[in-house]
N, C-alpha and C positions, 0 to 999 in steps of 0.2 A: 805372295800376296800382291806385290807390286805388279807382277805379270798379270794377275787376275784383274786388277784395276785397269791396266792398260787394255786388256781384252774387252772389258766392259765398256770402256770409252770407245773402242773401235766399233763395237756393236751399236752403240748409240750413234756414232757418226754414220754408220751404214744406214740405220733407220732414218736419220735426218736427211741423208742423201736421197733416199727414196722420196721424201717430202719435197725436196728441192726440185727433183726431176719432175714430179707431179705438178709442181707449180708452173713449170715451163711448158706444160701440155698445151697444144693448140686448142683454142676455144675458151681459154680462161680469161681472156682480156675483154674489155667492154666491146660490145658489138661483134664479138667473134672475129676480131681483126688481127689477132696474134701480135699485139703490141709488144714492142721490145725485141721482136725476132726478125724484123725486116720483111715479113711475108705479106703484111697487110697492104692494101692499095694505098692507104694514107702514108705508110712508110716509104713506099716506092715513089709516090708523088713528091714527098718532101725531099727525098734523097736524090732523085733523078730529074725532078722538075718535069714530069710527064705532061704532055699536052692532053686536053680532054679526049681527043681521038685516041691517043696512046692508052689512056686510062680505060677507055671502052674496050680496047683490044686486049689489055693485060688482065682485066678482071676475070674473064672466063677461064683464062689459063690458071690463075690463082685458085679459083673456085674448083677447078678440076683436080688440082693437086691436093687440096685440103683433105679429102677422104683417104687418099693414099698415105699422106703424112700421119694422119690420125691412126690408121691401121698399123703403120710401122711403129709409131710411138706406143700404142697399146701392146703390141707384141714385145717390144723392148721392156716395157714396164713389167709384163708378166714374167719374162725371163729373169729380170733383176729381182723380182719378188721370190722366185724359185731359188736363186742363189742366196739371197738374204736369209730365207727360211732354212736352207740347208746349213749355212754358216752358223746361224743361231743355234740350231739343233746340235751341231758339233761342239759349240762353245759351252752351251748350257751345263753339261755334266762336269765341266772343269770349274764351275763357279760354286762358291759357298751358298748356303741357303739364303743368306742376306743379299748376296749379289744376284741370285736368281730372282729374288723379290724385286730388286732394283731394275733388273732386266724386264720383268713383267710390267713394272710401272712405266718404264720407258716405252715399251711396246704399246701399252694401253694409251699413254699420252699421245703417241704418234697416231694411233688409230683414231682417237678422238679428234685430233687436229685434222686428219684427212676427212673424217665424216663432216666436221664443221665446214671445211673448205668445199666439200661437195654440196652441202646444203646451201651455202652462199652462192656457189656457181649456179645451182638449179634455180634459186630465187631470182638471180639476175637475168636468167634466160626467160623467165615468165613474162 
């Protein structure tokens, strides 16, 4: 029983880990500037004291990198989801009916949170 509870806790942590990674996805900050990640021009200006001329030269480089980073992130998220789904499907048969219900509730709460986050992101982008 103790092992099952630890397993359930691990599954919950994996599910929440997916949310945390999704939160770090480029494009989720105000103005699509990747706040907190040091990629935005504002972050570089603040940290490096770039001159206006340097800012003008740096911005296209950052803009060119954004789609590549988004693609890498999207691929990583998909791979992580595949591993999480596989892990959950292997763990599920080891759980009691009550634990399976808890797992379902955790997964639904996670999905609801992700949907709400996406709605918020889409609303901010409009």
